[in-house]
N, C-alpha and C positions, 0 to 999 in steps of 0.2 A: 516816499509818497504813499500815504495810507488813506484809509477811508473806504467808502463804497467803491467796489472794484468792478471793472469790466473784464477781469481775467488777470492771472498772474503774469508778470512781465519781467523783463531783464534790462539791465544797463550794461552796455559793452563799450569799453574804452581802449583806445590805442594811444599811448603816450610816448612820443619820441622827440627827436631833434627838431622836427618841424612843427611841433605843437601837439594839441589833443584832437583826436577824432572820436566822436561819440555817437552811439546808436542806441535807440530805445526800440524794443520790440517784444514779441511773445514767441514761445516755442511753436505755437500752432500757426501763427500768422507771419512769423519771420520779422525782419526789420520793418519798423513803421515810420521812423524818421531819423535823420542824422544831421549833425552839425560838426563844425570844426573850428579850431582856433589856430592862429599862427605863432603864438608865443609858447616856447617850450617851458615846461615846469623847471623851476630853479633847482640847482643842486648846491649844497653848502657843506659846512662842517659835519652835519648829520646825514649827509647823502641827499637823496631826493626829498624835497621839502613837502610834507603832507599838507601844510596849511596853504601853500601856494597852489598845490594841486587842487584842493577844494575851491579856492578862489577862482581858478580857471574853469572848473567843472560846473559849478552851480549855475552861472548864467547860461551856459550851453544847454543844460537840461531844462532850465526854465523856458528857453526859446523853443524847445521841442514840444512844449505843451500846446502850441498852436497848430501842430501838424498831426499829432497822433491821437487816437481815441483814448477812452479811459482805460488805463492799465495800471494795476498796482504792482510796483516794482518789488519783487521778492528776492532777486539775485543780481549780483554785480560781478563783472569780470574786468579787471584792469591789467592790460598788458603794458609793460613799461620797459623802455630802454634803460639798462644799468641796474635793474632790480637785483640781480644776483649779487653784485658787489656793493651797490649803493642804496639798497632798499630796506635797511634795518628800521629806520624811522617810519617809512611807509607801511611796513608790515605791522609795526607796533601801534600806529595811530589811525591809519586810513579806514580799516574795517568799521571801527566804532563811529568814525566821522560820517561814513556813508550810511550807517544805520540811523544815526541821529537825524541826518538831513533828509534822507529819502526813504527810511523805513525798511531797507533791505535786510533780509534775514541770513543770507549766505553770501560770502565774498570770496572770490578767488583772485589772488595776485599771481601774475605770471610774468616770467622774463619774456622779452620781445622775441627771443629765439623760439620759445615754446609757442607763442601765438603765430609766429611765422610758420612753424611746423604744422600746427593744426589748420591754419589757413590753406597750406599747400596740400596736405595729405589727409587731414581729418584724424579720427582716432584709430589709426592703423599702424602696424609696425613698419618701420622704415627709417630713412634718413633724409635730411633736408640741408642743402647748402644755402645759407642766407648771405647774399652779397650786396653791399652798397659801398659806402666809404670804407667800412670794415668788412670782415669776413668771419663767419662762424659756421660750424657744422653741428647739427644736433640730431640725435637718433634715439629711438626707443624700441624695445621688444615688448612693450606694454607692462613690463615688470619694473623698469627703472629707466632713468635718462642718462645719456652720455653726451658730452659736449667736447668739441675740439676747437682750439684757437679762440678767436674773439678777445684777444689780449691787448688790443689797441695798436695804434700804428707804430709805436716805439718798440714793442715787444713781440708783435705778431701781426694778426690780421693778414696773413700771408696769402697773396692772390687777390685781395680786395682792391677797391678803387684807389685808396691812398697808396697801397703797395705798387700797383701798376703805374700810377702817376709818378711816384718817386723814382721807379726804375727807368721810366721814360726820360725823366729830367737828368738822371745820372748818365744815361746814354748820350743825351744832348751835351752835357759838360765834357764827356769823354771826347766827343767830336771837336768841341771847342778847344780842348787841350792838345788834340792830336794823339790821344791814347787809343789803344786797341779797344774794340767793342763799342765804338761811338757810332752815332747815326746823324748824318748831315740833315736828313729830313726832320728828325726829331729836334735837332738844334734850331732849324728854321721855325718849326712850330713853337718851340719854347720862347724864342725871341719875339715871335708875333704876339704871344700871349703876355709875356712877363717883361719884355724889353731886353736890353743887352744881357748876354749870358753872365758876364762878370757881376751883374747886379742881382742874380738869383738868390744868393744867401740873404741879402738884405731884404729882398721881397718876400721871403718865406719864413725865415727863422723867427722874426718877432710876432708873427701872426698868431693870435689865440685860436683861430680856426684853421690851423695848418693842415690837419687831416683832410678837411673839405677842400682846401685849395689844392692839395696834391691830387685828390680824387678828381678834381675838375679837369686835370690834364689826361686822365685815362682815356676818354673818348678820342683824344688826338692820337694816342698810341694806337688805338684800334683803327683809326682812319689811315694811319701810315703802314699798317701791317701788310696790305696788299702791295708787294713789290719792295718792301724794306725788311730784310731778314732779321735785323736787330729788333724792330718792333714786333715782328711775328714771334721771335724767340721769347720776348717778354711775356706775351700772351700765352705761349706754350708753357712757360715756367709757372705762370699764374694758374693755369689749368692743372698742372701737376700738384701744386700746393693744395688746390681745392680737392683734388682726388685723394690726396694724403689725409686731409681732414675728414672727408666723407668715409674713407676706409676705417678710420679710427672709431667711428661712432655707429656704423651701419651694422644691424644684426647679422650674424653669420649664418643663421639657419633659414631654411625656407626660401621664399622669393620676395624679400622686402621691397617696398617701393622706394624710389629715389627721385627727388625733385630738387630743382634749383629755383630760388625765388629772390626777388629784390631788383632794384634799379640797375645794378651792375650788368645784369644780363640783357639789358636793352641795347648793349653794344652789338649784339647780333653775332653773325657767323664768325667774325675774326676771333671771338672768344668761345662761342658755343661749339664750333667744330672741334678745336683741340680739346675742349672739356669733354665732349662726348667720347672722343678717342681715349683719353686718359681714364675716364670712368669705366669704359669697357675693359680696359686692361686690369684695373685694380679691383673692380667689383662686378665680375661677369655674372654673378648669381642674382644681382639686384635688377629690378625692372624699372627702367627709366620712364617717368611719367611727367606730364606738364603739371605745374602748380595749379591747383584749383582756385586759389584766392590768395589774398595778402594778409598781413598780420591783423588788420581790423576784422576781416572775415573770420580769422581764427578766434578772436575775442568773441564775436557773435556766436560762433559754433559752441564754444565753451559755455557761454552764458545761457544759450538755449538748453543745453544739456543740464546745466546746474539748476535750472528752474524745476526740473523733473526729478532730480535725485543725484546720486554720486556721479563723479566724472569717470569716464572709461580710462582715461590716461592716468599714469601713476603720479602720486604726489611727490613733492620734493621740497625741502625747507627753503631752498634758494630759488628753485626754478618754477614750481607750481604749488602754491599753498592755499588750501581752502580753509576758511575760518567761519565760525558762527559768532557774530558780534555779541558782546555781553550787554549792550544797551539797546534801547528801542527809540523810535522817533519821539522827539520832545513835542509837547503840546504847542500847536501853532507852526510846527515845522513838518514837512513831509505830508501835508494834508491835501496837496494838489494832486491831480492826476496828469499823467503824460499820455 
């Protein structure tokens, strides 16, 4: 978006499994307007699809023009789930596409773990545990990034929602079989949600959204933890896994900040109490703080900083990459203001 300007502005995007969330604003005035879609950006043989991303983004930004004053977009930050492993096409094509359509001059592509970190802690040294269906820990000493886990529900994400849900259903099936380590309470919950226990494999294995289905049972595990030692033990084990990941990425010097962010932690004390205890054991030098914001807040923070100059946080080819597009807005495109 070029032309006469009321000030330099930014476009901040959070792209995840629930769709796109978009903010337009300026560094001086902050966010001015926001919109969201509920359709996730497609992934295919090339990874995250840049054409589908733009098809989703353009109408959202157009809708923002009715809410915000005149702002010339000079910077864009896109935080995307899967960027580190599925982002080659996005990194290759999206910066130029954003420049052609909106006239932006600098583009930062960030893994969702990075935007979660920035949303939680800002540009400070520390570590963040991001927990939802999956689980990843990310840390920085402002010289480089470290990540631990985030390998998906088959290979890792230890302590995440799908991990907790799967462990709860395993305990339910142990009770069904009469094996040690079973929980009658979890068995009753599992049959209430999924039907007879013998049908669980058929109800779960064919599902393309299996991680989300497993994670949907995690709150039931938390609800059973008071009075059920098996459920409580699952959450304690999850907390140990999270502490392991946090310890792998947290800076060792000084008093780094440490935060947890994501929907998983809405389960409250059944998970947070053992997590606090495990983190105190593993990282006594870290200062536990509440997360300041979510991944979209992180994208906004990065975008506001990018409008003014270089980013404080370190660059990384897979995690946080800033580019200057080699094309400019085409005639007839990007001439509106947001």
